[in-house]
N, C-alpha and C positions, 0 to 999 in steps of 0.2 A: 472356572466358569463352565457351565454345561451348555453345549450347543443344542439348538432346537432341531437342526437337521445335520446329518453327517456331511462332511466336506463334499463328497461326490454328489450328493443330492442338491446341495446349494447351487453348484454349477449347472445342473440340469434345469433347475427352476429358473435360474437367470437366463439360460439359453432359450427356454420356452418363452419367457417374458420378452426377450429381444426379438424372437421370431414373430410374436403376436404384434409387437409395436411396429415392425417393419412391414407387416402385411405381405409376407412372401406368398408366392403362388399357392392357391388353395387346391386347385384341380391338377391332377396328374395329366400328362399328355394324352393318355388313352380315355379321358373323360369326354365322350361325345354327347352332344345334344343336337336337337333339331329345331330349327326356327319355326315358330307357329305363324309368324307374320313376316312380310317382306321387311328387310332392313335396307334403308336408303343410305348409301355411302357416297362420300365425295372423295375423289382421287386428287390429291394436292401434290404437285411435283415441286420438290424443294431441293435445290442444288443437284438437279438431275436424278433425284431419287423419288420414287412414288411413296406417298404417305396416305394411308386410307383412314378416314374418320367417319364415325357415325355418332348419333346423339339420341338421347331420350326424347328430344323435341322432334324427332323424325323429319329432318329437313327434306321435304319431298322434291325440292328443286334447288339443291345446294349449288353454291358457286363452284366452278371447276367441273371436272369430269364427274358425272352422276352415274353410279353403278347401283343396280338393285340386286341384293342378295335375295333370291326367291324364298318364299315360305316353303318349308320342308327341307331346306338345305341342312346338311350335316356340318356342325361347327365344333371346334375344340376350344374350350375356355382355357386360356393360357395363364391369366392371373386376374386378380381383383384388387382394387384399391378403393379408397374412400370415395373418389369422384370419377372412377372409370373402371372398365374392365377391358381386357384385350382378348381377342379370339382369332383363330385361324380358320379359313374356309377356302375351298377350291373355287376359283373363278376362271372359267374357261379351262385352259391347260396348265394354269399355275395356281399355287397356293398363295393367298395373301393374308397378311395380318392386319386386323382392324382395331383401332383404338376407339372405344365406345364411351363417350362422356356421359356421366350420370350425375343428377342433382337430387339427392334424397329429400331435402325440404320441399322442393317444387313438386316432386312426385308423391310425397306423403307415404312412402313405403321404403323399406330397406332395399339395398341392391339385391340381396338374395330373394326377397319377395318379388321384385321386378323381374329377375331372371326366371322365376317360376312362371310368371305370366307370359313371357315372350318365348320361352323355350320348352321343349318336351324331351324326356329321356327316350321316348319311343318315336319312330317315324311318324310324320304328320301327313295325312291324306287330305286333299282338297276336292276329292271326287264328289262330295255331297253338295258343293256350291253350285249355284245356278250358272247358266252360260254367261250372263252379264257380269256376275261376280267374278268368274274365271277370267273374263276379258279385262276387267279392271285390275285384278291382281297381276295379270301378266304385264299390263302397262304401268302398274304402280300408281294408278289414279282412281279417284272416286267418280264413277259414272252414274248418270241418272238411272234409277231403277235398282241399283245395288242395295243389298241388305247391309245392316250394321256389321254383321260378321264379315261380309265381303270387304267393306271399307277398312275395318281394322286389320284384315289380312293384307290388303293392298298398301295401306299407308302406315301401319304399325299402331301400337297402343298409344292413344293420345296422351299428351302431357297433362297430368291431372291439375296443374295450377291454372290451366285454361279450360279444361273439360273435366270438372270434378266428378261427374257421373256419366256412365255409359247409357243411362236411361234418358239423358238429355236429348232434345230435338236438334241440337246444334253441337257439332264437335269442331274444335279448333286445332288446326295443324300448322306448324311453321313450314314455310317454303324454304327459308334460309334464316340467318340470324336476325334479319330485320323485318321480314314480311310474313304474314300468315294468311291462310285461307280458312273459311268456315264451310263445313259440310252440313247442309240442311236436310233433315229427314221429315217425311210426312208422318201422319198418324199410324201408318202401318209399319214404320221403321225402314222405309225405302228412301233412297236419296232422291230429293226433288230438285236439287241444284247445289252449286258451290258459289262462293263469293270471295273475291280477292280483297 
């Protein structure tokens, strides 16, 4: 009987198939990216150990310790899986690893497409933002008078299952797993208020 592939090649094909099924890390440690938007992280202490979590839902006031990873921060993507990716970032004097949950059906885009929206291979500058935008970004809040660009930089890319279009006059952000706020924009695309 004639084999389609020599024995050595069969093992290589099986190994590649196993790697793709396991979803092993895609990025090397030296793959740096820069955050386009703030990432809201909650610090959960479990058995005396800190665990850092973030979400596509941008929990802007999560339970537990709230940390804002500022827009423009350099991150290292450690691995990607179907429902999450993990990254490392410097926070103060230490490096922390963050587990970022992702829900492709709710976002309507692949994880890779989402990462392209929220990260950049080049450093990100916020110099062009207005002073009110910069204040909101620094506080991680939507303030009256901010532009849509300022809000998305401060709060993150809105979850598309609640905000299907950035052209909308209302964007919905989750404050935690159970509550949301709406950011209302006027006809000029400036924040006119928020509602819990």
